[in-house]
C-alpha positions in Angstrom: 115.4 99.8 86.9 114.6 99.1 83.2 112.5 102.0 82.0 113.3 102.5 78.4 114.8 105.8 77.3 111.9 108.2 76.3 111.7 111.7 75.2 108.3 113.1 76.0 108.9 116.2 73.8 109.6 114.0 70.7 106.5 111.8 71.0 103.6 111.8 68.6 100.1 112.4 69.8 99.5 108.8 70.8 101.8 107.8 73.6 103.0 104.3 74.0 102.6 102.4 77.2 105.7 102.5 79.4 105.2 98.8 80.3 108.4 96.7 79.9 106.8 93.4 80.8 108.5 93.3 84.2 105.6 93.6 86.4 106.7 93.6 90.0 105.9 96.2 92.5 108.7 97.5 94.8 107.4 97.5 98.3 109.8 100.3 99.3 109.0 102.8 96.5 105.5 101.7 95.5 106.6 101.7 91.9 106.7 98.9 89.3 110.2 97.6 89.1 109.9 97.6 85.2 108.2 100.8 84.3 108.2 102.9 87.5 104.5 103.5 87.6 102.4 103.3 90.7 99.6 100.8 90.7 97.0 103.5 90.2 99.0 104.8 87.1 99.0 101.2 85.7 95.3 100.7 86.3 94.3 104.0 84.8 96.6 103.8 81.7 94.1 102.1 79.4 91.4 104.7 80.0 93.6 107.7 80.5 93.5 110.7 78.3 96.6 111.6 76.3 97.2 114.6 78.7 97.1 112.2 81.7 99.4 109.8 79.9 101.9 112.7 79.3 101.7 113.6 83.0 102.5 109.9 83.8 105.5 109.9 81.4 106.7 113.2 82.8 106.6 111.6 86.3 108.6 108.6 85.1 111.3 110.8 83.6 111.8 112.3 87.1 111.5 108.9 88.9 114.2 107.5 86.5 116.7 110.1 87.5 115.8 110.4 91.2 118.3 108.8 93.6 
């Protein structure tokens, strides 16, 4: 999986999109193979509050290290 290294605690107020340009959904996990977001997280990103974006990034940190 190609999610970039990211430290949520060191980010400024405006969070970047986790999109890596590899937009393929994994049928087994339900996550994008590039950014590890769910389809709902991808759809919501553009209108999400900064708090919601932080929640998504936090989930991605956990997904990245999960077996």
